[in-house]
C-alpha positions in Angstrom: 216.9 -173.6 -39.2 213.5 -172.9 -38.9 212.9 -170.4 -36.0 210.2 -172.2 -34.4 210.8 -170.7 -30.8 209.8 -166.9 -32.7 207.0 -168.8 -34.6 205.4 -170.8 -32.0 205.6 -167.5 -29.2 203.4 -165.8 -31.8 200.7 -168.2 -32.7 200.8 -168.7 -28.9 199.8 -165.2 -28.3 196.8 -165.8 -30.7 195.5 -169.3 -28.8 193.8 -169.9 -26.1 196.9 -169.9 -23.5 197.4 -166.3 -24.6 197.0 -163.3 -21.6 194.3 -161.9 -23.5 192.7 -165.2 -23.1 193.1 -165.1 -19.4 191.6 -161.4 -19.1 188.7 -163.1 -21.0 188.1 -166.2 -19.0 188.0 -163.7 -16.0 185.7 -161.4 -16.9 183.8 -164.4 -17.7 183.5 -164.4 -21.3 184.6 -166.9 -24.0 185.1 -166.4 -27.5 182.1 -165.5 -30.0 183.6 -168.4 -32.3 181.1 -171.1 -32.8 181.5 -174.8 -32.8 179.1 -177.2 -33.8 178.4 -180.5 -31.3 178.7 -183.3 -34.2 175.9 -185.3 -34.3 176.1 -188.5 -31.8 179.1 -187.5 -29.7 177.9 -185.2 -27.5 176.0 -185.4 -24.1 173.3 -183.2 -22.0 175.6 -182.9 -19.1 176.4 -179.4 -17.9 179.7 -180.9 -16.6 180.3 -182.1 -20.0 179.5 -179.0 -22.0 181.4 -177.1 -19.5 184.6 -179.2 -20.0 183.7 -178.3 -23.7 183.7 -174.9 -23.9 186.6 -174.6 -21.7 188.8 -177.3 -24.1 187.2 -175.0 -27.4 189.0 -171.6 -25.7 191.8 -173.2 -23.8 193.1 -176.5 -25.4 192.0 -176.9 -29.0 195.1 -174.4 -30.7 197.5 -177.2 -29.9 195.3 -180.2 -29.1 192.5 -179.7 -32.1 188.9 -179.4 -32.0 188.8 -183.4 -31.7 191.9 -184.0 -29.8 194.0 -185.2 -32.4 196.2 -182.9 -32.1 196.2 -182.3 -35.9 197.1 -178.3 -35.8 198.9 -176.2 -37.0 200.7 -175.0 -34.2 201.3 -178.6 -33.2 203.4 -179.1 -36.2 206.2 -176.6 -35.0 206.2 -178.3 -31.4 208.9 -180.6 -30.1 207.6 -182.9 -28.5 204.2 -182.8 -30.2 201.0 -182.1 -28.0 199.4 -185.3 -26.9 196.8 -187.1 -29.3 194.3 -187.7 -27.0 192.2 -189.9 -29.9 195.2 -192.5 -29.6 195.1 -192.6 -25.9 193.3 -194.9 -23.9 191.8 -194.0 -20.3 193.8 -196.7 -18.5 197.1 -195.5 -20.1 196.3 -191.8 -19.2 194.8 -191.7 -15.5 192.6 -189.3 -14.7 194.4 -187.8 -11.7 197.5 -187.5 -14.0 195.8 -185.7 -16.5 194.7 -183.3 -13.7 198.0 -183.0 -12.5 199.1 -181.9 -16.0 196.3 -179.1 -16.4 197.1 -177.9 -13.2 201.0 -177.7 -13.0 201.6 -178.5 -16.7 204.4 -180.8 -18.2 207.9 -179.7 -17.8 210.1 -179.8 -21.0 206.8 -179.5 -23.4 204.4 -176.4 -24.5 202.0 -177.7 -21.9 201.9 -174.8 -19.6 199.8 -174.8 -15.9 196.4 -173.6 -16.0 196.5 -172.9 -12.2 196.0 -169.5 -12.3 193.3 -169.6 -14.8 191.1 -172.5 -14.2 189.2 -173.2 -11.1 189.1 -176.7 -10.0 185.6 -177.4 -10.9 186.7 -176.1 -14.5 190.0 -178.4 -14.6 188.1 -181.6 -13.5 185.3 -180.9 -16.0 187.6 -180.4 -18.6 189.6 -183.4 -18.1 186.6 -185.4 -17.9 185.4 -184.1 -21.0 188.5 -185.0 -22.9 188.4 -188.6 -21.4 185.1 -189.0 -22.4 184.8 -187.1 -25.6 188.3 -187.9 -27.1 189.4 -191.0 -25.5 185.9 -193.1 -24.8 183.6 -192.1 -27.3 186.1 -191.2 -30.2 183.8 -188.5 -30.9 184.4 -185.8 -33.4 183.5 -182.8 -30.9 183.0 -179.9 -32.6 183.5 -178.6 -36.0 184.5 -174.8 -37.0 183.8 -174.7 -40.8 180.1 -174.0 -40.3 178.0 -171.4 -41.5 178.4 -169.6 -37.7 181.4 -169.2 -38.6 181.0 -167.9 -42.4 181.5 -171.2 -44.1 178.5 -171.6 -46.1 178.2 -175.1 -47.9 181.9 -176.0 -46.9 181.6 -179.3 -48.7 182.2 -177.1 -51.8 185.7 -177.7 -50.9 185.6 -181.4 -50.1 188.1 -181.8 -53.3 190.7 -180.3 -51.0 190.1 -182.0 -48.1 193.2 -184.9 -49.0 195.6 -181.8 -49.2 194.3 -180.1 -45.9 194.4 -183.6 -44.4 197.5 -184.6 -45.1 196.2 -187.6 -47.2 197.8 -186.4 -50.4 201.6 -184.8 -50.2 201.1 -181.0 -51.6 204.0 -181.5 -53.6 202.8 -184.8 -55.3 203.6 -184.3 -59.3 200.4 -182.8 -61.3 201.0 -185.9 -63.2 200.8 -188.1 -60.8 197.6 -187.0 -59.6 194.1 -187.9 -61.3 191.7 -184.9 -62.5 190.0 -184.9 -59.5 193.1 -184.7 -57.4 194.5 -182.0 -59.4 191.5 -179.9 -58.7 191.4 -180.6 -55.4 195.2 -179.3 -55.2 194.5 -176.2 -57.0 191.4 -175.5 -54.9 193.6 -176.1 -52.0 196.1 -173.3 -53.4 193.5 -171.0 -53.8 191.1 -171.2 -51.0 192.8 -173.5 -47.9 196.5 -172.8 -47.7 196.5 -169.7 -46.0 195.4 -171.4 -42.8 196.7 -174.8 -43.7 199.8 -173.8 -44.9 201.8 -176.7 -43.3 200.3 -179.3 -45.4 202.1 -182.8 -45.7 204.9 -182.6 -48.3 207.4 -185.3 -49.2 210.2 -183.0 -49.4 210.2 -179.7 -47.3 213.2 -178.1 -49.1 214.8 -175.2 -47.7 213.3 -174.4 -44.7 213.5 -170.9 -44.9 214.8 -167.8 -46.9 216.1 -165.1 -44.8 216.4 -161.4 -45.5 217.1 -158.4 -43.2 213.8 -156.9 -41.7 212.9 -154.6 -39.1 209.0 -153.9 -39.4 209.1 -150.1 -39.5 206.4 -148.0 -38.1 203.8 -146.3 -40.1 205.1 -148.3 -42.9 208.2 -146.1 -43.6 210.3 -147.1 -46.5 214.0 -146.7 -45.9 215.4 -143.0 -48.1 211.4 -142.1 -48.2 212.2 -138.2 -47.9 208.6 -137.2 -48.4 207.0 -139.3 -45.7 209.7 -137.8 -43.3 210.4 -134.8 -44.4 214.1 -135.2 -43.1 217.4 -135.9 -45.1 217.9 -139.7 -45.9 221.0 -140.0 -43.8 219.3 -138.1 -40.7 219.5 -140.5 -37.8 215.9 -142.2 -37.5 214.4 -143.3 -34.2 210.6 -144.3 -33.1 210.0 -140.6 -32.5 210.7 -139.9 -36.2 208.0 -142.5 -37.2 210.1 -145.1 -37.4 211.7 -148.1 -36.0 214.8 -147.9 -34.0 216.2 -151.1 -35.4 215.8 -149.6 -39.0 219.1 -148.0 -38.7 220.6 -151.4 -38.8 219.2 -152.7 -41.6 221.1 -150.5 -44.5 223.9 -152.1 -45.8 227.4 -149.8 -45.8 227.6 -148.3 -49.0 231.3 -149.4 -50.3 233.0 -148.8 -53.6 235.7 -150.7 -55.2 234.7 -153.7 -54.0 236.6 -157.1 -55.5 234.4 -159.7 -57.2 235.0 -161.7 -54.5 233.8 -159.0 -52.1 231.1 -158.1 -54.1 229.8 -161.8 -54.2 230.5 -162.0 -50.5 228.1 -158.8 -50.2 225.6 -160.5 -52.0 225.6 -163.7 -49.8 226.1 -161.5 -46.3 222.9 -159.6 -47.1 220.8 -162.5 -48.1 221.9 -165.0 -45.3 223.9 -163.5 -42.6 222.1 -159.6 -42.1 218.9 -161.5 -41.0 220.8 -162.1 -37.4 223.4 -159.8 -37.6 221.9 -157.1 -39.3 222.4 -155.3 -42.8 225.2 -153.1 -41.1 227.0 -155.9 -39.2 226.1 -154.6 -35.7 223.2 -157.5 -34.5 221.0 -154.8 -33.8 218.2 -155.3 -36.1 214.8 -156.6 -34.6 215.7 -160.1 -35.2 219.5 -159.4 -33.9 218.1 -157.7 -30.7 215.7 -160.4 -29.3 218.1 -163.6 -30.0 219.8 -164.9 -27.1 222.5 -165.3 -27.1 222.9 -162.0 -29.4 224.6 -162.5 -32.5 228.2 -161.3 -32.4 228.6 -157.3 -33.5 230.8 -158.0 -36.4 232.2 -154.1 -36.1 233.1 -154.3 -32.6 237.1 -154.1 -32.1 237.1 -155.6 -28.7 235.4 -158.9 -30.4 237.1 -158.1 -34.0 240.5 -157.4 -33.2 241.5 -160.7 -32.7 239.6 -162.3 -35.5 241.2 -164.1 -38.1 240.3 -165.7 -41.8 240.9 -168.6 -39.8 239.2 -168.3 -37.2 236.1 -166.6 -38.6 236.2 -169.5 -41.2 235.5 -172.1 -38.3 232.9 -170.1 -37.4 231.0 -169.9 -40.2 231.4 -173.3 -41.0 230.7 -175.7 -37.5 228.6 -172.8 -35.8 229.1 -171.7 -32.0 227.5 -174.4 -29.7 225.1 -172.7 -26.9 224.3 -169.8 -29.5 222.2 -168.9 -32.6 225.1 -169.1 -34.8 224.4 -172.4 -37.0 226.7 -174.3 -38.6 226.9 -173.2 -42.6 229.1 -176.0 -44.3 225.9 -177.7 -45.6 224.4 -174.4 -46.6 227.4 -172.4 -48.5 230.1 -173.6 -50.6 234.0 -173.3 -49.7 234.4 -170.5 -52.0 230.9 -168.7 -50.7 232.5 -169.0 -46.9 235.8 -167.2 -48.6 233.6 -164.7 -50.4 231.8 -163.7 -46.8 235.4 -163.8 -45.1 236.2 -161.2 -47.4 233.3 -159.0 -47.2 233.1 -159.2 -43.2 236.8 -158.1 -43.5 236.4 -155.2 -45.6 232.9 -154.1 -44.8 233.1 -153.8 -40.9 236.3 -154.6 -39.4 239.4 -155.6 -40.9 240.6 -159.1 -39.9 244.1 -159.8 -37.7 246.7 -161.3 -39.1 247.4 -165.0 -38.5 249.3 -165.9 -35.7 
């Protein structure tokens, strides 16, 4: 249940495919980040170096600095970006590459660059990829250099096996050599913030949800000192709080049964991520999901909702919507607890037919 689309969209906004990147290119600027050519794998050709500059700005984010597609963004994408180092010039003709760069690849994250790159640029970057990665199998560039603030990067060499996925990060400590254990500690303290998609044997639970709204100005619910207004006053963007914040407040209910109290905890920990803490689906995440999560307070939807129907929806999910099946996550009793809470907190459930 990873929210891949949201994550990748957010990351793409930071990469070479972003609107800001297009603007920078239109102004004739390339990013200030330095990329040091690796020894023995470069050419003095002006076209090759033009292709290198374009690749290091536009393409590295998904395809990797050295063309092997081992990047954080690539780990979230399906299908994966092409690993140029494993492709041969014969299997991937130049004409196909030019077409892909110009028009994109439907059904993949590869977009069209026809509005971004000139024809000469497209040819330069395609020829660079073919020569550098597919023929020469060169390393291309290195990011961890002094110009980018990485002085004596070799001091992190013990952590390389974890950053490169050679040793799973969740390998039990007792199975690691003293050198590997030190490398893992180093990775966890110095490398994980960027290499956080390290290889693991067991991915475990994919995400832990909680209602969130991203309020403005670091506003906290109920902080009268900050807003200078009563806690229960309606807040909006002009009152220094996100309009979504209103829906991240769970209803205050008295006299809950044990089942309803357990359901409240389960709903707020799991369901509120999309349906909002108040059941309306009008929180930040819910407002941007397509299709929108059901408003559990809306009589038009809930007036005919029975326990049996709601139980089926929670268990099996709804095909074609953002509602997943929870039968592998929640036990039968937990599903009953959630149903009890929904019927008490948001809208009474209809009698069985």
